[in-house]
Each structure stands twice: as C-alpha cells, then as structure tokens.
N, C-alpha and C positions, 0 to 999 in steps of 0.2 A: 801193144803199140797203142799211143795213145786217144786212141777216139774217143768224142765230148759231143754228149744230146744239150741241142739247143731248142728252143723256140720263137717264135718269130713273137714277137707281140703286135703285131699286125695284122697279121693274118693267122694267125692262133698255129702255121706249119711249125713240124717238127722236124728236128733234120739230125743229121749223122757229122761230125770233120774231123779231118785225120791236123792234128792239133801237132807239132814240134815249140819246144820252149813251153812257154802263156803270154805266146801273141796270141790274143784277142782283137786287137782293135783288127778293126777293117773287114769284117766275115759279116754277112748278106747273107739274106731268105733266102733259098734255093728257086722259091715259091712266085715270091711275092718283090728281093731285089729289097728292102727293107736294109735300115742296120739296126732297126732294133730288136737285137734276140738281146737274148740269156743263157745265161749255161744251166743246163734242167743236172738236179743228181740222177749219175745215174746209178744200172744196177750189177755190184761188182759178184765174179766170180775166185772160184781159191779152189784146191785142190786141199782134203785133207784122205788119207790113203787111198784109194782105188776110185773112188765118185766128186764130184763137182761137187759144190755148194754154192747156191746161188746167196747174195745176199741184198734185195732192193733199201734196204735203210726206211720204207718207210711202213715195215709193218708183214704182214702175210696177207698171204692173192686166201689163206681157203677159210681165214673168217670177215670181219665188217671189223670188228673193234685197230683192225693197224696194228694191233698189240697183246698177242694171247701166250700163254704157255705152250704150245705148243708148235710155236713157231722155233722155238729153242732143239 
C-alpha cells in the first residue's frame, strides 16, 4: 500500500496518508488544516530470507554519526 509520511510546515505535525497514484495536491494537515505540507523520507522494509530488514536512508539509529560500518 502506498502510505506516505508528511509534515506540516505550519504546526510541525507529522501524519501519514494513503495516496493512490502521485496526486498530492489538495492534501491538508490533519491537525491545523494547513495546505503547507511536504512529504518526508519514510522508512523502507524488505524481506531477506526469513528476516525483515528496515532501512531509513538516514543512517542507523545505533550511532550518532548517521553512517557507520555497523549499519550494514
């Protein structure tokens, strides 16, 4: 399912929205109803063998550097 994460530029609220196709116009913040929202880079998960592996694209959560050899 194409669920995207957005953040409101007015109040900072982060929310998810199911978007079919690529039509983001008309999207409004769920909290303050502002139309000034932008799409966030969301975490991606995939299956490798019997394990699910999550990747955020912003490094790893186990180090403060954001990118280290233990992330891979």
